[in-house]
C-alpha positions as CSV (number, residue, x, y, z in Angstrom):
1,M,41.2,89.6,-45.6
2,P,44.9,90.5,-45.3
3,N,47.1,87.7,-46.0
4,S,50.1,87.4,-43.8
5,G,51.7,84.6,-46.1
6,S,50.8,81.6,-43.3
7,T,49.2,78.7,-44.8
8,K,46.6,79.0,-42.8
9,D,45.4,82.6,-44.5
10,M,46.1,81.3,-47.7
11,S,43.4,78.6,-47.3
12,M,41.3,80.6,-45.4
13,A,41.6,83.2,-48.5
14,E,40.6,80.6,-50.6
15,I,37.6,79.7,-49.3
16,Y,35.6,83.0,-50.3
17,V,34.8,82.7,-53.8
18,S,32.5,84.3,-56.5
19,P,28.8,82.6,-57.2
20,E,30.7,81.8,-60.7
21,E,33.8,80.0,-59.1
22,A,31.1,78.1,-56.7
23,A,29.3,77.0,-60.0
24,A,32.3,75.7,-61.5
25,A,32.5,73.0,-58.9
26,V,29.4,71.0,-60.1
27,N,30.5,68.6,-63.2
28,D,28.5,66.2,-65.6
29,G,27.0,63.2,-63.8
30,D,27.4,64.9,-60.4
31,T,25.0,64.1,-57.4
32,L,24.2,67.5,-56.5
33,A,22.3,67.9,-53.2
34,L,20.4,71.1,-52.7
35,G,19.6,72.2,-48.6
36,G,17.2,73.9,-46.9
37,V,13.5,72.4,-46.9
38,T,10.3,72.8,-49.1
39,L,10.0,76.7,-49.4
40,Y,12.7,77.8,-46.9
41,R,16.3,78.7,-47.1
42,R,17.0,77.4,-50.6
43,P,20.2,78.1,-52.5
44,L,18.3,79.8,-55.5
45,G,21.1,82.4,-55.7
46,F,23.8,79.5,-56.7
47,V,21.1,77.5,-58.8
48,K,21.1,81.0,-61.0
49,A,24.8,80.9,-61.0
50,L,24.8,77.4,-62.2
51,L,22.4,77.9,-64.9
52,R,24.2,81.2,-66.3
53,R,27.5,78.8,-67.3
54,R,28.1,78.7,-70.6
55,E,27.9,75.1,-70.9
56,R,25.4,73.8,-67.9
57,P,26.0,70.6,-66.3
58,R,24.2,67.4,-67.6
59,D,23.0,64.5,-66.0
60,L,22.9,65.7,-62.6
61,T,21.3,63.4,-60.0
62,L,19.3,65.5,-57.2
63,L,19.5,64.8,-54.1
64,S,17.4,66.4,-51.4
65,F,15.3,65.9,-48.5
66,T,12.6,67.8,-50.5
67,G,12.7,69.2,-53.8
68,G,11.2,72.8,-54.4
69,L,11.8,75.5,-56.8
70,E,15.4,75.4,-57.0
71,S,15.2,71.9,-58.2
72,D,12.2,72.5,-60.6
73,L,14.7,75.1,-62.4
74,L,17.5,72.6,-62.9
75,V,14.8,69.9,-64.5
76,G,13.1,72.3,-66.4
77,A,16.7,73.7,-67.9
78,G,17.5,70.1,-69.1
79,C,20.1,69.4,-66.2
80,V,18.9,66.8,-64.5
81,K,19.1,63.0,-65.0
82,R,17.7,61.5,-62.1
83,V,15.8,62.5,-58.7
84,R,16.0,61.2,-55.0
85,S,14.2,63.2,-52.9
86,A,11.1,62.2,-50.7
87,Y,8.9,65.1,-51.8
88,F,9.2,67.1,-54.8
89,G,6.7,70.2,-55.3
90,L,5.8,74.1,-54.3
91,E,3.5,73.2,-51.0
92,A,0.7,75.7,-50.9
93,F,1.7,76.6,-54.6
94,G,0.8,73.2,-56.1
95,L,3.1,70.6,-58.0
96,A,6.3,71.3,-59.2
97,P,5.5,71.9,-62.8
98,M,8.4,71.1,-64.8
99,F,9.2,68.0,-62.1
100,T,5.6,66.9,-63.3
101,Q,6.1,67.2,-66.8
102,F,9.4,65.6,-67.1
103,A,8.3,62.7,-64.8
104,Q,5.1,62.0,-66.7
105,S,6.9,62.2,-69.9
106,Q,9.5,59.9,-68.5
107,R,12.6,62.1,-69.0
108,L,13.8,61.5,-65.7
109,E,15.0,58.6,-63.3
110,M,13.1,58.4,-60.1
111,I,14.4,56.8,-57.4
112,E,12.0,56.1,-54.5
113,E,12.9,57.6,-51.4
114,T,11.6,58.7,-48.1
115,E,12.6,60.3,-45.1
116,A,14.0,57.3,-43.6
117,S,16.0,55.9,-46.5
118,I,17.4,59.3,-47.5
119,V,18.4,59.7,-43.8
120,M,20.0,56.5,-43.3
121,G,21.6,56.2,-46.5
122,I,23.5,59.4,-46.1
123,R,24.3,58.1,-42.4
124,A,25.8,55.1,-43.8
125,Q,28.0,57.2,-46.2
126,I,29.2,59.2,-43.3
127,A,29.9,56.2,-41.1
128,G,31.9,54.4,-44.0
129,V,29.8,51.2,-44.2
130,G,27.8,49.9,-47.2
131,F,24.2,50.5,-45.4
132,L,22.5,51.0,-42.4
133,P,19.5,48.9,-41.4
134,S,16.1,49.8,-40.0
135,R,12.7,49.0,-39.2
136,A,11.1,51.6,-41.9
137,W,9.7,50.0,-45.1
138,I,8.9,46.8,-43.3
139,G,5.2,45.5,-44.2
140,T,5.1,48.2,-47.3
141,D,5.6,47.7,-51.2
142,L,8.1,50.3,-51.5
143,P,10.9,47.4,-51.7
144,M,9.0,46.4,-54.7
145,L,10.0,49.8,-56.4
146,R,13.7,49.9,-55.4
147,P,15.3,46.2,-56.1
148,D,18.8,47.7,-54.7
149,V,17.3,47.9,-50.8
150,K,17.9,44.4,-49.6
151,T,17.0,43.1,-46.2
152,V,18.9,41.6,-43.3
153,A,18.4,39.8,-40.2
154,D,19.1,41.3,-37.0
155,P,22.0,39.3,-36.0
156,Y,20.7,39.4,-32.1
157,S,17.0,39.0,-32.3
158,G,16.7,37.3,-36.0
159,A,14.2,40.0,-37.1
160,E,14.2,41.1,-40.6
161,L,15.5,44.7,-41.2
162,V,15.9,46.8,-44.3
163,A,19.3,47.7,-45.4
164,F,19.0,50.9,-46.7
165,P,22.5,51.5,-48.9
166,A,24.8,54.3,-48.6
167,I,24.4,57.3,-50.4
168,A,27.2,59.2,-52.0
169,C,27.1,63.1,-52.6
170,D,29.8,65.0,-54.5
171,V,28.6,68.5,-54.2
172,A,26.2,70.2,-51.4
173,V,25.2,73.4,-51.5
174,I,23.6,75.0,-48.4
175,H,22.1,78.5,-47.7
176,G,22.7,80.6,-44.6
177,L,22.5,83.6,-42.8
178,A,25.9,84.7,-42.4
179,G,29.5,83.7,-42.8
180,D,32.3,85.0,-40.9
181,R,36.0,85.8,-41.7
182,E,37.1,82.6,-40.2
183,G,35.0,80.4,-42.7
184,N,32.2,79.4,-39.9
185,V,28.8,79.6,-41.1
186,L,25.1,80.5,-39.6
187,I,22.2,78.8,-40.7
188,N,18.7,78.9,-38.8
189,N,17.0,76.5,-36.5
190,N,15.0,74.7,-39.8
191,L,17.9,72.6,-40.4
192,G,16.4,69.9,-42.8
193,I,19.3,67.5,-43.4
194,D,21.8,70.3,-44.2
195,L,24.0,69.3,-41.0
196,E,24.1,65.7,-42.8
197,L,25.1,67.3,-46.1
198,V,28.0,69.1,-44.9
199,Y,29.4,65.5,-43.6
200,V,28.4,63.4,-46.7
201,A,29.3,65.7,-49.7
202,E,32.7,65.5,-51.0
203,T,32.7,69.6,-52.0
204,V,30.2,71.8,-49.8
205,I,29.4,75.1,-51.0
206,A,27.5,77.7,-48.4
207,T,26.0,80.9,-49.9
208,V,25.1,83.2,-47.1
209,E,23.4,86.6,-46.9
210,R,26.3,88.5,-45.5
211,I,30.1,88.7,-44.5
212,V,30.9,89.5,-41.0
213,D,33.7,89.9,-39.1
214,R,32.8,87.4,-36.4
215,L,29.8,85.1,-35.9
216,E,28.0,85.4,-32.6
217,R,26.3,82.1,-31.0
218,T,22.4,82.7,-31.0
219,T,19.6,80.2,-29.8
220,D,17.9,81.3,-33.1
221,G,20.7,79.5,-35.2
222,V,23.7,76.8,-35.7
223,I,27.1,77.5,-36.4
224,I,28.7,75.1,-39.1
225,P,32.3,75.5,-37.9
226,F,35.1,75.9,-40.6
227,P,36.1,73.5,-42.3
228,G,32.8,72.4,-42.6
229,C,32.4,74.2,-45.7
230,D,35.0,74.5,-48.6
231,M,33.6,77.5,-50.5
232,V,31.5,80.4,-48.8
233,V,29.7,82.9,-51.3
234,E,28.3,86.1,-50.3
235,A,24.7,86.2,-51.8
236,P,22.4,88.8,-50.4
237,H,18.7,87.3,-50.9
238,G,20.3,84.0,-52.0
239,A,17.4,82.4,-51.1
240,A,14.8,84.4,-52.6
241,P,11.8,83.9,-53.5
242,T,11.8,81.5,-50.8
243,S,12.0,82.2,-47.6
244,C,15.2,82.6,-45.0
245,Y,14.1,83.7,-41.6
246,P,14.3,85.8,-39.8
247,L,15.6,88.2,-42.8
248,Y,12.8,87.8,-45.4
249,P,9.8,85.9,-46.0
250,L,8.8,83.7,-48.9
251,S,7.4,85.6,-52.3
252,G,4.0,84.3,-52.9
253,E,3.5,86.4,-55.8
254,D,7.0,85.1,-57.8
255,F,5.5,81.5,-57.0
256,L,2.6,82.3,-58.7
257,Q,4.3,84.0,-61.9
258,Y,6.6,80.9,-61.9
259,T,3.5,78.4,-62.0
260,E,1.6,80.3,-64.5
261,A,4.4,81.0,-66.8
262,C,5.1,76.8,-66.8
263,N,1.6,76.0,-66.9
264,A,1.2,78.2,-70.3
265,G,4.3,76.8,-71.7
266,R,6.3,79.6,-71.3
267,F,9.0,78.0,-68.8
268,A,12.2,79.1,-71.3
269,E,11.0,82.7,-71.4
270,Y,10.9,82.4,-67.9
271,L,14.3,81.2,-67.3
272,E,15.9,83.9,-69.5
273,S,13.9,86.8,-67.4
274,L,15.0,85.4,-64.5
275,L,18.6,84.8,-65.3
276,H,18.8,87.9,-66.2
277,Y,17.5,89.9,-64.1
């Protein structure tokens, strides 16, 4: 994009970065949120760039509505200290093998979450308050697994409510269909919590299938307007082997190859091949 010398043009030019520049934004100990849902629109291209770094990040906290292949790669590579997610697996392709292995050997710290606790925690952070109350978890054993989650009395009715603490996030990465020259990003309607991640994260990175001159509003997607994303990376097939509707479906063959390699104790070999493909 031509630089006319204005402050706006300079800031816009800085938004478009390489995968390597985006990956450098993740530091040791960060809370890293990965957008998309289960096997759909996951930022695999970014995860591969992160794992290609000379010094991979350590002691990450993975935050996601659901964890899938993108998260399992980071776990297997030894980058993750703790996980907070409502689900971690590969859907029809079974368990997430490296997550299962690390969790069973107690090499991961698990922060028990549900859909409600993640969403309420993120919304509390966005609102700038320490917690948000909810009826979720009332009457369950979940509070026994999370001693940090307290209860409060409704000041109007006196009813007991669960006070879900705010969840902070350092870096969030989402994958979109396209980005335009003005810094807007288009994602499809399978949103997960991507829009909330845009508001809660200190740094928001969007990888996109392509860069276009101008995005057109469509009923098949949602536009995240500038300056919602701090960095935009052009990454064709950046969600593969997960799907990126309507551009391409998930690749079941790739998922089977991954699970077979992990179950045979060949994760390191698989990862080496993946990163140098």
